[in-house]
Residue, then its C-alpha position, 0 to 999 in steps of 0.5 A: m328565349k332564355i334558357p332556364t338554369t335548371d335545364f341541362f343544355d345539350f350543345h349539339h345533338h341529333t334528336d329531332g323534337k328535343t328542346g333545351g339544346i342545339y339540333n343538328l339540322r340535316y339537308g332538306e329537313p324542315w325548320p325545327p321548333s327549337y334552336f338548330s345549327a346547319g352546315i355541310h359535314p365533311h362526310d356529306i359533301p355532295a358532287d354538286t354542292a350548289p343546292h346544299f349551299q343554297w339551302l345553307k344560306e337560307a337556313v342561316l337566316h332563320p331566327r332559330c338557326v344559332a350556329i353554322g355546322e357541323c362543318g370542318l375537316d376529317g383526316l380519316i375519310a376518302t373525300d379529298e382534303k382540298i375539297q374539304a378545305e374549300i367547303f369548310m372555308k366557304q362555310i366560314e365565310i358564311a358564318n362571318e357574314v351572318r355573325k354566327p359561331l361555327i360548330i366544328h367537326c375535326v378528326k386528325r386535323h386539329s393543327a390545320l384548324l389554326h390556319y382557319k381560326k385566323t380567317a374566322k371572325v366568329p367563335m369556333v366550337i370544336h364539338g365532341f372533343n375527346n383528344r389528348s390533353t396536348i391537343g386540347e391545350e393547344m386549342m385552349k391557347h388559341n381560344f377555341y371553345l370545346s364541347f365534350g360528350k360521352s367520352v368524358l364518362h369513361h376516359v380518365n385522361l380526358q377527365q383530367f383535361v376537363k378538370v383544368f379546361p376553363a369553365d367559361r369556354l366549355f359546353l356539354e353535348t350528347d351528339s348522336a350517343d344515347f345516354n343521359l346528359a344529366e350523368l355527364y353534367e354530374t361527372v363534370s361538376s364533380l371533376k371541377g369541384i362545383s355543384i351541378e347547379t353551378l355548372s349548369g348556370i355557367i354553361t347557360n351563361n356560355v350559351q347566351t354569351l356565345l349565341k347572343l340569345t335574348d329573352 
């Protein structure tokens, strides 16, 4: 399925039934009719991970599953960091096996991602990026893709970083926020000094390149 350039592709969202983006599938949900990602979020690591990994291994083989995630590391939660790291590494290994990119949740652990980047044989996309430009520049230097969300509408420092971040490694998303995605596309197109149609076309190309989508 090819994504029309007139659509505002929502790289990562939690809205069931929405088309034109990648739905973040939750454990136990039925396969959705649109593109989706599946993963074990660091906030949702259960005591017994075996059923979740069995579900994940089935999900990633589905033709509409285009990415593994969200998964990653979170320095602000109580879950032991060693457990987070183990679960994250297992998902990287699954992504390597099925050759699908990773959608990364990362809070206060961006420097640690550089270690995992060496293991991953697939692209890694940090979703909901809203950190200071020094972190963004480090991620950019190591060829991470970044997906930006609602924070760009309000944070001036983040807007300055978006201006210089390469358009061919950029995505836009709603995540779980309730706002009009068109407003985000309009803001980013203005920051970059290009038309909204041009920006939409660039992101469409990024999506098709990253996810290997076909007609």
